[in-house]
C-alpha positions as CSV (number, residue, x, y, z in Angstrom):
1,M,-28.2,-4.0,-5.4
2,N,-27.1,-7.6,-4.5
3,A,-23.7,-9.2,-4.5
4,D,-24.1,-10.2,-8.2
5,D,-24.4,-6.4,-9.1
6,D,-21.2,-5.3,-7.4
7,V,-19.1,-3.0,-9.5
8,E,-15.4,-4.0,-9.9
9,V,-12.8,-1.3,-9.6
10,I,-9.8,-1.8,-11.9
11,F,-6.6,-0.1,-10.9
12,S,-4.0,0.9,-13.5
13,D,-0.4,-0.4,-13.3
14,L,0.5,3.3,-13.3
15,C,-0.6,3.9,-9.8
16,A,2.3,5.0,-7.7
17,D,3.6,7.0,-4.8
18,V,5.5,10.1,-6.0
19,E,7.9,12.2,-4.1
20,I,7.9,15.9,-4.9
21,D,10.2,18.3,-2.9
22,G,10.2,15.8,0.0
23,H,6.5,15.3,0.1
24,I,4.7,12.1,-0.9
25,L,1.6,12.0,-3.2
26,T,-0.2,8.8,-3.9
27,V,-1.4,8.7,-7.5
28,E,-4.3,6.4,-8.2
29,I,-5.7,5.8,-11.6
30,Y,-8.7,3.5,-11.9
31,K,-12.0,2.7,-13.6
32,T,-14.9,0.5,-13.0
33,D,-15.9,-2.5,-15.1
34,I,-19.1,-0.7,-16.2
35,D,-17.5,2.6,-17.2
36,P,-14.5,2.8,-19.6
37,G,-13.3,6.2,-18.4
38,W,-10.2,6.3,-16.2
39,I,-10.3,8.4,-13.0
40,L,-7.3,10.3,-11.7
41,E,-7.1,10.7,-7.9
42,V,-4.2,12.2,-6.0
43,V,-4.0,11.8,-2.2
44,N,-1.5,14.1,-0.4
45,E,0.4,13.3,2.8
46,F,-2.4,14.8,4.9
47,G,-4.9,12.3,3.4
48,T,-6.7,14.9,1.3
49,S,-8.0,13.5,-2.0
50,T,-8.1,15.4,-5.2
51,V,-10.1,13.8,-8.0
52,L,-10.0,15.4,-11.4
53,D,-13.4,16.2,-12.9
54,N,-12.7,14.7,-16.3
55,L,-12.4,11.0,-17.3
56,F,-9.6,9.8,-19.5
57,I,-9.9,7.3,-22.4
58,A,-6.6,5.7,-21.4
59,D,-4.7,5.4,-18.1
60,G,-1.6,6.8,-19.7
61,L,-3.5,10.0,-20.5
62,A,-4.5,10.3,-16.8
63,W,-0.8,9.9,-15.9
64,Q,0.2,12.6,-18.4
65,Q,-2.4,15.0,-16.9
66,F,-0.9,14.4,-13.4
67,E,2.6,15.2,-14.8
68,K,1.3,18.3,-16.6
69,T,-0.4,19.5,-13.4
70,V,2.7,19.0,-11.4
71,K,4.8,20.8,-14.0
72,E,2.4,23.8,-14.2
73,E,1.2,24.1,-10.6
74,G,3.6,22.0,-8.5
75,L,2.7,20.2,-5.3
76,T,0.3,23.0,-4.3
77,A,-2.2,21.8,-6.9
78,F,-3.0,18.9,-4.5
79,L,-3.1,20.9,-1.2
80,S,-5.9,22.8,0.5
81,K,-5.3,26.4,1.6
82,K,-4.8,25.2,5.2
83,E,-2.3,22.5,4.1
84,K,-0.4,25.1,2.0
85,R,-0.1,27.3,5.1
86,Q,1.2,24.4,7.2
87,L,3.9,23.5,4.7
88,F,5.0,26.8,3.4
89,H,4.7,29.3,6.3
């Protein structure tokens, strides 16, 4: 691959830092210029990244999935077992 073949990453305007129960999550929604599917990635305060398996046809749908996950599972959806023990024990 040469410089002319570089893939451009396009970030959504919906990317944001979100505070939940005093903890910060960084929500990144992005796609490449060669694939129309939006990716939802959430990085917790420990630097652990959670990338959802499915792609979204619109960035707003990715954001809605983030909100749904937080509503159903809370902050712990984006924490490892070790991180959960550190925060909640």
